N, C-alpha and C positions, 0 to 999 in steps of 0.2 A: 596664400598671400593674405596677411592680416589687413584690417581696416586702416591701421596706422601706416603701413607700408604703401597702401594704395593712395592715401592722402598725400604722403611725402612725395611719391612718384608724380602725382598730378600737379602738386605745387612746384616741383622742380621743372616740369615741362612748361608750366605757365611762366615761371621765372625766366627760363631760357628764352621764351618767345618775347617776354617783355623787355629783356636786355638786348637781344640780337635781332628781333623781328621774326615774323612767321615765315616758314618755308612753304609757300603756296604752290600747289600743283593743280592742274585742271583735271577734274575727275569725270566730267560729263559735259558734252556739247549739246545744248538744247537747240539753239539755232545759231546762225552766224554771229548774232549779237549777244545772246544769252548763254552763259556757261555756269557750271557749278564748280567750286574750288574746295580744296581741303588742305589744311596745314598738316605736314607730315610729322610734326613734333607733337603738338597738343591736340590734333584732330579736330580743330575748329572748322566748321563748314560755312562757306560763303557762297553767295550768288550775286548776279548783277541786278540792280534795281532799274527802274524805268529811265533813269538819267545816265546809266552806264557805270555807276559807282558800285563798288563791292559793299554788300550788306550781309548781315547774319542770315543764314538759311533757316528760317522758321518752318514749322510744319505747313503753315498756310502757303508760304512761298514755294515749298517743295511740291505741294499739290498743284499750284499754278504752273510750275515748270513742267510737271508731268502732263498736264492738260495741253500746254503749248507744244510740247514735243509730239504728242499724239496728233494734234491738229496739223502741225507742219508735215508730219510723215504722211498723213492722209492726203494733204494738198499736193505733196511731191509725187505720190502715186497716181494722181489724176492727170498730171502733166505728161506722164510716160506713155 
């Protein structure tokens, strides 16, 4: 696949999402309140912010989610 084909494919996916909206699925449950999401068309990654709204999943937020997930799993193991 050439660079031009890759760019056209990427732009067509972005155009589809801008016209019809993203097709969001949940990819990972962090806690009951925090989740990670991904668009099945353009592969945009999202997560919840502290107010519960969806925001772009940055490397910093991904690291925070990993830490939160490990903390919650350790906490749940102590209750058992």
